C-alpha positions in Angstrom: 84.2 84.0 84.4 86.7 86.3 82.7 87.8 89.2 84.8 87.8 92.4 82.6 91.0 94.5 82.1 88.9 97.6 82.6 85.6 98.3 84.3 83.5 101.5 84.4 82.0 102.5 87.8 79.8 105.6 87.8 81.5 106.9 84.6 85.0 106.3 86.0 87.1 103.7 84.2 89.2 101.5 86.5 92.1 99.4 85.2 92.1 95.9 86.5 95.7 94.7 87.0 97.1 91.4 88.2 100.3 91.9 90.2 103.0 89.6 91.7 102.4 91.3 95.1 100.2 94.0 96.6 101.7 96.3 99.2 99.8 98.6 101.4 101.6 100.6 104.1 104.7 98.4 103.8 102.6 95.2 104.2 102.5 92.7 101.3 99.9 90.4 102.9 97.0 91.5 100.6 95.1 89.7 97.9 93.8 92.8 96.3 93.5 96.6 96.5 91.4 99.4 95.1 93.3 102.6 94.5 90.8 105.4 94.0 93.3 108.1 93.0 94.9 105.9 90.3 91.5 104.3 89.4 93.0 100.8 89.7 91.9 97.5 91.0 94.8 95.2 91.7 94.6 91.5 92.2 97.3 89.1 93.4 98.4 87.1 90.3 99.2 83.8 92.0 95.7 83.2 93.4 93.4 80.5 92.0 90.9 81.7 89.3 88.0 81.3 91.8 89.8 83.4 94.4 90.8 86.1 91.8 87.1 86.4 91.0 86.2 86.8 94.6 88.9 89.4 95.2 87.8 91.3 92.0 84.2 91.6 93.2 85.4 92.7 96.7 87.6 95.5 95.2 84.9 96.4 92.7 82.5 96.9 95.6 85.0 99.3 97.2 85.1 101.2 93.9 81.3 101.3 93.8 81.0 102.6 97.3 83.7 105.2 96.7 82.1 106.5 93.5 78.8 106.6 95.2 80.3 109.0 97.7 81.2 106.7 100.6 84.9 107.5 101.0 85.3 105.0 104.0 83.1 101.9 103.5 82.6 99.4 106.3 84.8 96.4 105.4 82.2 93.9 106.7 79.6 95.4 104.4 82.0 95.4 101.5 82.7 91.7 102.1 79.0 90.8 102.2 77.9 92.8 99.2 81.0 91.7 97.2 80.1 88.0 97.8 76.5 88.5 96.7 77.5 90.6 93.7 80.0 87.8 92.7 77.2 85.2 93.0 74.7 87.2 91.0 77.1 87.8 88.1 78.4 84.2 88.2 75.1 82.4 88.4 73.1 84.5 85.9 73.6 85.2 82.2 73.6 89.0 82.2 75.0 89.2 78.7 71.4 88.9 77.4 70.7 92.4 78.8 73.9 94.0 77.4 72.3 95.4 74.3 68.8 95.9 75.8 68.8 99.6 75.4 70.1 99.4 71.8 67.2 97.1 70.8 64.5 99.4 72.1 62.6 101.5 69.6 
C-alpha cells in the first residue's frame, strides 16, 4: 500500500511526512506523531514499509478523532481502531468506490 503525501480529514488537509526522527517533549523514541496545529502526520523514515503503514493509520486515527471534536483521544482506543482501519484499507479494494458519486445520474 502506498502511503499518501496528503490526506483530507473532515475537510482539513494533513501533510504526511517521513522524518529521520520524531521528537516529542525532548524524547526521540517515537515512530509517529500527529500535529493538529500544523496539520501534519509524521512517520519515522527508517521503519519497514509494513510498520510505516501501521503508524500512518494510527496517526490518521488521531487526526480523525481530533477533527471529530475529541481533543484528547484514549490511546488504547486509537490503537484498536487504527489497526482495524489499516486492515480494512489493506484487505479491500476501495478504489472501486472512488468515483461512485461521479457515476451517479
